[in-house]
Structure formats: C-alpha cells, structure tokens
N, C-alpha and C positions, 0 to 999 in steps of 0.2 A: 414813592416818597419824594415829593416835588420840592418841599421847603424844609430845610433842617439846619441845625447848629452843631458844630463840633468844637471841642477844646483840647482833647487829648492830642499830644504831639504827633504820635504815629498815625492816628486817624486823619489829622490835618495833612501830614506829609503825603499820605496815600492819595489825597484829593488834588493837591496842588504842587507837590514836589519840594516843599519847604515847610519848616516849622521852627518855633522858638519857644521859650518858656513863658511868653506873655502874648497870647493870641486868641482870637475868636474867628472861626471860619463860618460864614453864612452862605448857604446855597439856596437860590430861589429860581427854579426853572433852569433856564440856560445861563443864568448869571450867577456869579459868585464873588464874595468879598473876603479878603484876608485882612483882618483888623489887628494892628499891633502898635506899639509905642515907638517913639523916635530912635530908640537904641537899635532897632532892627529894620527900620524902613529901607535904608539903602540896599542892604543885602536882600531883603524881601523883594524889592523891585527888580533885582537882577535874577532872582531864582524862582519866584512864584510863577506858575503857569496856570492858565485858564481861570484866573481870578484877578480882580482889581485890588491893589494894595491900598488900604486906608490907614493913614497915620492918625493916632489919637492919644492924648494923655489919659483920657477916661474911655476905656474900651467899651464898657457897658453903655455909656451915653451915646457913643457912635453907633453901636448896634441898635439901640432903641430908635435912633433917628432913621436908620435904614428900614427898620421894621415898619415904622409909621409911613414912610415914603412908599413902600411896596404894597401896603394895604392887604397883606395876606391874612387868611382866616385861621389857618392851622399850621403850626410849626413843630416839627419833631425834634427831640433832643434825647441824649442818653443821660439818664439821671446820675449815673456813676461818674460823670465828668464834671459835675457842678456841685459846689458847696451850697448849703441852705441859704447863706447870705448872698452869694452871687445870683442864685436863682431868684431870690426875692427882688434884687435890684433890677433884674431884667424884666420880670413879669409885672411889677407894680404898676397899676393903672393902665395896663395894656388890655385891649379887647381881644387879642389873638388867643386862640386855644392852643396852649402848649401841651403837646402830646408826648408822654414819655415812652421810650422804646430802648430797653437795655441792650447794649452790645450790637447795635445795628451796623456800626462800622466793621466790627469783627465778622459779622455775618456776611457783609458785602465782600470781605476779603478772604472768605473761607476757601474758595477755589482759586488757586494760584495761576497767574499768567506765566507764559514761557520765560519772560525776562525775569520774573520773580524766582522761578525754579532755578534758573541759571545762577542767580545770586546766592540762593540758599545752598546749592551744590558747592559753590565756591567757598562759602562760609564753613560748610561741613569739612571740606578738604583741608582748609587752612587750620580749622580746629583740630583735626586729626594730627596734622603736623606738629601743632603745639603740644599735644599729648606725647608725641615722640620726643620732643625737646625736653619735656618734663621728666620722662622716663630716663633719658640720658643724664639729666641733672641728678636724679635720684641715685643712679648707678655710681656717679662720680663723687657727689657731695652730700647726698641725702641723709646718710646714716648719722644719727645723733641729733638731728634738727627737730625742733618742736613742730606740732601741727600748725601753730601760728606762723612760724617762719616758712614752712612748706606752703601755706596758703599765700603768703607774700610772694614767694619765688614763682609759684604757679601763675599768679596774676601777672607778673612781669613777663614771663615766657609766653603766655597767651597773647599779650599785647604786642609782642615782637618789636620792641623798641619804638612803639608808637604807631605801628602800621595798622593795628586793629584796636577796636574798643571791645570791652567785655559784654557778652550777652547778659550776664549777671555775675555777682561775686561767686567765685568758684567754691566748691565744697571739697575739702581735703580732710578725710576722717580715718583714724586708725582704730582697728580692733573694736572695742566696745562702743567707741564714739560713733562708729559706722552703723550702729543699730538705730541711730536717730536719722531719719531720712534727710533732714536739712540740718545736719550737725554744724555747730559753731566750733571754730578751732580752739584747741586747748594748748597747754604747755607740755603735754606728754610728748616724749621723744620717739623718733622712728628707730627701730632696731630690726636686725635680721629676723625673718620669719613672721613679721607683723603683716596683718591684712591692711591694705590701704584702698580706700574708695575715693575716686576723683570724679566729680561732676562739674563740667565746665563747658563754656562755649564762647565764640567770638562773633563779631558782626562784620559782614561784608556790605558796605554801603547801606548800613542800617538793618540789613536782614540777618537774623540770628541763626546760630547753630547751637545744638544742645546734645551733649554726649556724656555717658557715664561708663566708667570701667572700674572693675574690682580686681585686685591682684595681690600677690604675696611679695613682700619686699625681699629680694635676693640680689646677688651680684649681677644677675641677668634680667632683672625686672623689665617687663614690657607691658603694653596695654592692649595687646591683641585679645580676642575673645577665647583663644585656646590657652587657658590658664591651668596651672598645676599648683596645688596647695599641699604642704607637708602634713597638715592636719586633716584627717579623713572626714570629719564633720563639715569643715569648711568646703572641702571638695564636693561633698554630697549636696550641700546647699547651693553651691555655685552651679553645679551641673543641672540642678532642678530649675534654677532661675534661667539659665541659658536655654533649656528645653522649652520653658514657658514663653520666652521671647520668640524663639524660632517658630513655635506653634502659632502664636498670635500673628506673626508676620505672614505665615503661610495661609492664614484664614482671611487675609485682607483681599477684598475685591469690590468693585462697584456694586451697589445694590444691597449689601448687607448693612446692618445697623452697627453703630459704634459699640453698643453693649455686647454684641456677639463677638467682637474682637476681644473685648475685655474678658468675656467668659472663657474664650479659648486659652488665654494666659492663666486666668484664675483657676480654671479647672485642673490644669497640670499641677499647680502648687497645692491645691486642696487635696488632690489624689496622693500627693507626696507627703501629706500630713502636716503641712505648714500653712494652711489657708488663713488662719487667724493672724499670721505674721506678715501677710501682704496687706499693708494698711492704707494704700493710696490707689488712685486710679491707674490704669495701664498706660495712659498717654494723654497728650494734649497737642493741639495745633501749634505750629511755629511759623513766624513770619517777621513782620516788623516788630511785633511784640514777642517776647519769649513764651508767653502763654496766650494762645489764640484758640479759635474754634477749628475743628471739633474737639470736644472733650471725649476721650475714650474711657468711659466709666461704665459701671454695671447698671447705671440708670439711664444712660444716654440713648435716646431714640433717633439720633441723627443718622440719616441714611448716607452712607459713604459714597462719594463721587470721585471720578477721575480728576487728578491734579490737586486733590487735597494733600497737604503735607502735615504730618504729625509724628510724635515720638511713640516708640514702644519701649516701655521701661519697667518691666516687672521687678519686684524686689522682695526679699525676705529679711526681716529685721528681728533679731533675737536679743531682747533687752539684757544688757549687762554682758553680752558675749561678743557679737559682731553683726554686721549687716552686709548683704550683697545686693547690688543693683547693676543691671546691664541696660544701657540705653542707646538707641540709634534713632535717627530720623528716617522716615520713609515717605515716598511719594506714591500715591495711588495711580496705577496704570490701567489700561483698558481691561486687563485680565488678571491683575494681581497687585504686587507692590514692588517698588524698587528701593533698596536700601541706599540712601544717599552717602 
C-alpha cells in the first residue's frame, strides 16, 4: 500500500507520533504530510515525525492540491474514517482511483512492537492498582452509594488525580444490572452481599488497558480472581466463567485461529448449561484503540501470531438476576500466552 489517507486520531498517531481533532494524514511512497489548521500547527511542528506539517484553513483543499501535485493513480482509504460529505469533497473531479480498505491501520498494528508491549504492560499494572484503590474506597465509603456515584468515584480513582486518562467510561453494575454487558449506572444503592461488576481501564501514553472483575460486596471486598460468594448460584456461575477464561488462555498459541480460542471458552460455558447466556465474543485486540484486531469470536479466522495483544473476557448474563464477567489482557508468546 504505497499511497493512502488516514483521519482517525490513533491511526495518525501511530504513523507520525502526533494527532489532533482536525487532521488529514497523506502518505505517498517515502513522503508524508500532516495537514491541520492553525490551532495545532505549532505543536504539530514540534511533535510530528517523518511527515511534513501543512497548515491550512481548508484541509480538503490542501489535500486535493497535494494529490494533483503527486499525480498518483490509486489512493487507499478506510471508509470508516470519512463521512459521505467529506469523501465527496475529496473525490469530486479527481481522476485518482480511491480504493476502500476497512481497518487497514488496525491490521497494520495487529502485531505489537516491544515498546508498545511495554506501554501496554504499564497501563495494565496501573489499571490494576486503580482497581485496588477502588476496592479500598468501597470498603471504607461504598456502602449506601448509588451506582451513579460509584461510577463517578471509580472514574476519579482510575485517573489518579490527572496522571492517567480513561480507556473508556467505566462500567460499575450491581446485581441484576450486571446482567447487561455494557450496563449504564442507575440510582440503586450498594449494600452488603450485593454482586458488583467493574469493567475499566486507563491509558499509558495513549495505550489502553482493559480489565473486568466481579465480586461480592463485603467488609473485605477485593478484586482478585479468587472470589467467594454467599449465594451458591452466583458462586457456581463465577466458577464456570473463571474456568472458561482459564481454558481459553491455556489454548492460546501461535498458529491457531481466533475462533478456536473462542470455542475453548464457549465450550466450557455450554457444557455447564449456560451457553445461551454468553452473548458476546471472547475478546478483542487492545492497543491505541480499546477495540483493535484481532477479534476473538466464533467466526474469526484470524491466525494468532506472537506479540498479538488481546483480551479474554467470557461472561454469563442472567436477565433480571445478575451477570459475571472476568477479563484480562494477554500477549501471545512463542509457545503460549502471558497474562499482562
């Protein structure tokens, strides 16, 4: 792919080490241009690497001038990055063949470099510490607070007084609300014996972490994976989900397909009698974006390779009762997987 356009901030950052909310990145052979408006020019010029910064009030007009100058015949773009209106402005009266290729930047980023793995490990470590801070908060001040307030407090603790940004808005769900995989916070209050599901992550220099834990709220609550529930049904479901996660992680190795990993987790839950309540894929890639490639799903034919990084997050969701999910990020090694 010799000539291509990018507009997604993380895709652009991967190419040149800088991005902003109004940019176009154009790559042509050994040359590249970062086109932005005057609000970002000064910072771009000190931060962008391996590309020329072009200042323009009309980014599309500046891009079209470059395209005419380069006289290229074929230009790749990701259709998911462009609105219909912007694409029309770029392509109108141009003789260049604009070739769509979805997610080509994410495909380029699917194998992580060592420096990226180091940042991802750091994000995971700091994210785990934030879970510990949240557990401590719950022990001291959590009882009686609403999900909405717990969501707010978790967000603050994750960011650690501004040291980190969030990978995504955290999920804090109690009891029956946890049966919704991406539950929104309610005004229901936390009480002793409640099941609490927390899904959250932070960024280390833009690289994301993603972690989910499910626990019972007691005076000694923690977010380790060794959990004990007073309700036998909750314990049974939790143990089944944990076994599914461990089985899937144990199946990971270079050369197998993503759907084989998904099958390893799904088979445990199906044999336990709860297959219909595992309603999402087993995992997803993580990097600059919280959802990258590979997708670990029952239909994914992606062949797993060393230094891919993705989540393993099986779950069981019983509508009107509760839900359990356990999630960790893993790196594929030469002969298996490392839990980050």
